[in-house]
C-alpha positions as CSV (number, residue, x, y, z in Angstrom):
1,M,2.8,-2.4,-4.5
2,I,3.3,-2.1,-8.2
3,Y,1.0,-3.6,-10.7
4,P,2.8,-5.0,-13.7
5,K,1.4,-7.2,-16.4
6,T,1.6,-10.8,-15.4
7,A,3.4,-11.7,-18.6
8,D,6.2,-9.2,-17.7
9,V,7.0,-10.9,-14.4
10,T,9.5,-13.7,-13.8
11,F,10.3,-15.0,-10.4
12,H,13.7,-16.7,-9.7
13,H,13.0,-18.7,-6.6
14,A,12.2,-22.2,-5.6
15,D,8.5,-23.1,-5.5
16,D,8.7,-23.6,-1.8
17,A,10.0,-20.1,-1.2
18,V,6.5,-18.7,-1.0
19,K,3.3,-19.9,0.5
20,E,-0.2,-19.2,-0.9
21,Y,-2.9,-17.7,1.3
22,R,-6.5,-17.1,0.3
23,F,-9.3,-15.4,2.2
24,G,-12.8,-14.0,1.5
25,T,-13.9,-15.1,-2.0
26,K,-10.7,-17.0,-2.4
27,N,-10.3,-15.6,-5.9
28,Y,-7.2,-13.6,-5.2
29,P,-4.3,-15.7,-3.9
30,H,-1.6,-13.9,-1.9
31,Y,1.9,-15.2,-1.7
32,F,4.1,-14.8,1.4
33,C,7.8,-15.6,2.0
34,T,8.0,-18.9,3.9
35,N,11.1,-17.6,5.7
36,C,10.0,-14.2,7.1
37,G,6.3,-13.9,6.2
38,T,6.6,-10.8,4.0
39,S,3.8,-10.4,1.5
40,V,5.6,-10.9,-1.9
41,Y,2.8,-10.8,-4.5
42,G,-0.8,-11.5,-5.4
43,K,-2.6,-12.3,-8.5
44,A,-6.3,-12.4,-9.5
45,E,-8.0,-15.4,-11.0
46,A,-10.9,-13.5,-12.5
47,P,-10.5,-13.3,-16.3
48,E,-10.8,-9.5,-16.5
49,Q,-8.0,-9.1,-14.0
50,R,-5.7,-12.1,-14.7
51,H,-3.4,-10.0,-16.9
52,I,-2.2,-7.9,-13.9
53,M,-0.6,-8.8,-10.6
54,A,0.4,-7.0,-7.4
55,V,4.0,-7.1,-6.5
56,N,5.6,-5.8,-3.3
57,V,8.3,-3.6,-4.7
58,R,10.2,-3.7,-1.5
59,T,11.0,-7.4,-2.2
60,L,12.7,-6.7,-5.5
61,S,16.5,-6.6,-5.4
62,G,18.1,-3.6,-7.0
63,V,15.1,-1.2,-6.7
64,D,15.5,2.0,-4.7
65,I,12.0,2.9,-3.7
66,K,13.1,6.5,-3.1
67,T,13.4,6.9,-6.8
68,L,9.9,5.6,-7.7
69,K,7.1,8.0,-8.7
70,I,4.2,7.3,-6.3
71,R,0.7,7.5,-7.6
72,E,-2.0,7.0,-4.9
73,H,-5.1,5.0,-5.7
74,D,-8.5,5.3,-4.1
75,G,-9.3,1.6,-3.8
76,R,-12.9,2.2,-2.8
77,G,-13.6,4.7,-5.7
78,G,-11.4,2.9,-8.2
79,T,-9.7,6.1,-9.3
80,S,-6.1,7.4,-9.1
81,I,-5.7,10.4,-6.7
């Protein structure tokens, strides 16, 4: 996953190309490909998180994941490793 600013992301697909799924608090919708079921992206609805979204980098055309710099994140502790 990559975490770009929501304003910097533009999707070029039909609205029916992804399906929304919510669980738990239902405050963070996840979107999956309706053809293969791959997780494509998610975005928070909480005001303090609305400016960032999670995008599955493997779904982006023209991106070679071998060239990306990986930074691990401790989700529980909230800090980068």
